[in-house]
C-alpha positions in Angstrom: 25.1 87.2 127.9 26.7 87.7 124.5 27.7 90.9 122.7 26.4 91.1 119.1 27.5 93.5 116.5 24.8 94.6 114.0 26.0 95.3 110.5 24.8 98.2 108.4 21.0 98.4 108.1 20.5 96.1 111.0 21.9 98.7 113.4 19.5 101.3 112.0 16.6 98.9 112.6 17.8 98.5 116.2 17.4 102.2 116.9 20.9 103.2 115.7 22.8 100.7 117.9 25.7 98.9 116.3 26.2 96.5 119.3 23.7 95.0 121.7 24.1 92.6 124.7 21.6 89.7 124.7 21.1 86.8 127.1 20.8 83.9 124.6 22.2 80.4 124.5 21.7 79.7 120.8 20.8 81.4 117.5 17.1 80.6 117.8 16.9 82.3 121.2 19.0 85.2 120.0 16.6 85.9 117.2 13.6 85.6 119.4 15.0 88.0 122.0 16.2 90.5 119.4 12.7 90.6 117.9 11.2 91.2 121.4 13.6 94.0 122.3 14.1 95.6 118.9 10.8 95.1 116.9 12.5 96.9 113.9 14.7 93.8 113.4 11.8 91.4 113.1 11.3 91.9 109.3 15.0 91.4 108.8 14.9 88.2 110.9 11.9 87.0 108.9 13.7 87.6 105.6 16.8 85.9 106.9 19.9 87.0 108.8 23.3 85.3 108.6 25.2 85.0 111.9 29.0 85.0 112.0 30.5 83.4 115.1 34.3 83.8 115.4 34.4 84.2 111.6 32.3 81.2 110.6 29.0 82.2 108.9 25.8 80.2 109.9 22.6 80.3 107.9 19.6 78.3 109.0 21.6 76.7 111.9 19.2 77.9 114.6 20.4 75.4 117.3 24.1 76.6 117.0 25.2 77.5 120.5 26.6 81.0 121.2 29.9 80.6 123.2 30.7 83.2 125.8 33.3 85.6 124.6 32.8 84.8 120.9 32.9 87.5 118.3 29.3 87.5 116.9 28.1 89.6 114.0 24.6 89.7 112.4 24.6 90.3 108.7 21.8 90.8 106.1 21.6 87.5 104.3 22.9 87.5 100.8 21.6 85.5 97.9 23.9 83.1 96.1 25.6 79.8 96.4 
């Protein structure tokens, strides 16, 4: 189980929660379970969400494992290079 902090609008989409506990081993499973438990997050996931794990931002790295005890943040994806 990992604790995930939802940034800004993502918390609103999850029923006002700013942190959730999810049983997931990687980013792909995290997104799947978030969409199941919090349907309001699904449009955000479809548009793209960045995942910060211990300060490193991952985009499109769905197989990245989620280490126990890691600091995990979900952020709306920003355009740019």
